[in-house]
C-alpha positions as CSV (number, residue, x, y, z in Angstrom):
1,M,40.1,-10.2,-24.6
2,L,41.0,-13.8,-24.5
3,E,42.7,-13.2,-21.2
4,R,39.2,-12.5,-19.6
5,F,38.3,-16.1,-20.4
6,L,41.6,-17.7,-19.6
7,K,41.6,-16.1,-16.1
8,R,38.3,-17.9,-15.3
9,L,39.1,-21.3,-16.7
10,E,40.7,-24.2,-15.0
11,R,43.8,-26.2,-16.0
12,V,44.7,-23.9,-18.9
13,R,47.6,-24.9,-21.1
14,K,49.0,-23.7,-24.3
15,S,48.1,-25.8,-27.3
16,G,49.1,-25.0,-30.9
17,K,47.9,-21.5,-31.7
18,G,45.5,-21.4,-28.7
19,Y,44.8,-23.0,-25.4
20,R,43.2,-26.1,-23.9
21,A,41.1,-25.9,-20.7
22,C,38.5,-27.6,-18.6
23,C,35.1,-26.8,-20.0
24,P,33.0,-24.7,-17.6
25,V,29.8,-25.8,-19.2
26,H,29.9,-29.5,-18.1
27,K,32.6,-28.9,-15.4
28,D,35.0,-31.6,-16.7
29,K,38.2,-32.6,-15.0
30,D,40.4,-33.1,-18.0
31,P,41.0,-30.2,-20.5
32,S,38.6,-31.0,-23.4
33,M,37.9,-27.4,-24.6
34,S,39.8,-25.5,-27.2
35,I,39.9,-21.8,-26.9
36,T,41.6,-19.3,-29.1
37,E,41.3,-15.7,-30.4
38,K,41.1,-15.1,-34.1
39,D,40.2,-11.9,-36.1
40,G,39.0,-10.2,-33.0
41,K,36.7,-13.0,-31.8
42,V,37.2,-15.5,-29.0
43,L,36.5,-19.0,-30.3
44,A,35.7,-21.8,-27.9
45,Y,34.6,-25.4,-28.5
46,C,34.4,-28.3,-26.2
47,F,35.2,-31.6,-27.8
48,S,33.4,-33.5,-25.0
49,C,30.0,-31.7,-24.7
50,G,30.0,-29.6,-27.9
51,A,29.7,-26.3,-26.0
52,N,30.6,-23.2,-28.1
53,G,31.6,-19.6,-27.3
54,P,28.3,-18.2,-26.2
55,Q,27.6,-21.2,-23.9
56,V,31.1,-20.8,-22.4
57,A,30.7,-17.1,-21.9
58,E,27.4,-17.8,-20.1
59,A,28.9,-20.4,-17.9
60,L,31.8,-18.0,-17.0
61,D,29.3,-15.3,-16.2
62,L,30.7,-13.1,-19.0
63,P,28.5,-11.0,-21.4
64,M,28.2,-12.1,-25.0
65,S,30.1,-9.0,-26.0
66,A,33.2,-10.5,-24.3
67,L,33.5,-12.7,-27.3
68,F,34.2,-9.8,-29.7
69,S,36.7,-7.0,-29.7
70,E,34.4,-4.8,-31.7
71,P,30.7,-4.2,-30.9
72,F,28.3,-6.0,-33.3
73,I,26.5,-3.7,-35.6
74,K,23.8,-5.2,-37.9
75,T,24.3,-3.4,-41.2
76,G,21.5,-4.8,-43.3
77,L,18.7,-7.4,-43.6
78,S,19.5,-11.1,-43.4
79,R,19.5,-13.1,-46.6
80,K,16.1,-14.7,-45.5
81,D,14.6,-11.3,-44.9
82,Q,15.8,-10.0,-48.3
83,E,14.3,-13.1,-50.0
84,D,11.1,-12.7,-48.1
85,L,11.0,-9.0,-49.1
86,E,11.5,-9.8,-52.8
87,M,8.8,-12.4,-52.8
88,D,6.3,-10.1,-51.0
89,R,7.1,-7.4,-53.5
90,L,6.4,-9.8,-56.3
91,I,3.1,-10.9,-54.8
92,I,2.0,-7.3,-54.5
93,M,3.0,-6.5,-58.2
94,I,1.1,-9.6,-59.4
95,A,-1.9,-8.6,-57.3
96,E,-1.9,-5.1,-58.7
97,K,-2.2,-6.5,-62.2
98,N,-4.7,-9.4,-61.3
99,K,-7.0,-8.4,-58.5
100,P,-7.2,-11.1,-55.8
101,T,-10.3,-13.3,-56.4
102,S,-10.3,-15.5,-53.3
103,Y,-10.2,-14.8,-49.7
104,S,-6.9,-16.6,-49.2
105,D,-5.3,-14.5,-52.0
106,F,-6.6,-11.4,-50.3
107,K,-5.2,-12.5,-47.0
108,R,-1.8,-13.3,-48.6
109,L,-1.8,-9.9,-50.3
110,K,-2.5,-8.2,-46.9
111,L,0.3,-10.2,-45.3
112,A,2.7,-9.3,-48.1
113,R,2.0,-5.5,-47.6
114,E,2.4,-5.7,-43.8
115,R,5.7,-7.5,-44.1
116,V,7.1,-5.2,-46.8
117,K,6.2,-2.3,-44.7
118,Q,8.0,-3.8,-41.6
119,L,11.0,-5.0,-43.5
120,E,11.4,-1.7,-45.3
121,S,11.2,0.1,-42.0
122,L,13.8,-2.2,-40.5
123,E,16.1,-1.8,-43.5
124,N,15.8,2.0,-43.3
125,S,16.6,2.0,-39.6
126,L,19.6,-0.2,-40.0
127,H,20.8,2.0,-42.9
128,N,20.4,5.2,-40.8
129,S,22.1,3.7,-37.8
130,V,25.2,2.8,-39.8
131,K,25.4,6.3,-41.3
132,L,25.4,7.7,-37.7
133,A,28.0,5.4,-36.5
């Protein structure tokens, strides 16, 4: 995995647990980028321009998947989506007890119902795709 990157980089040299090389993002002349492999991931960082793994992969014309030994599988909702889902469910529950009295309350309730439907659908599809894998 790391070899795919090292073959395309210039002035590669061993450094500690990883390597140093010239950064392909800003095309430097002195090795300013650190690149290593850890836990099935290629980690790259340029100390000169701040480029990271995805930017380095793009500059080397490699797919983002080249950074990982295993394919990325999203297994659940993000923390923000989970928090939004909880808040929207709470808004719906409150509205069921106290009917919306203003237009803005009604609009917020409508938005909450739409988002709950979307997020629950996403959650179910992610859950089912993990079961199939």
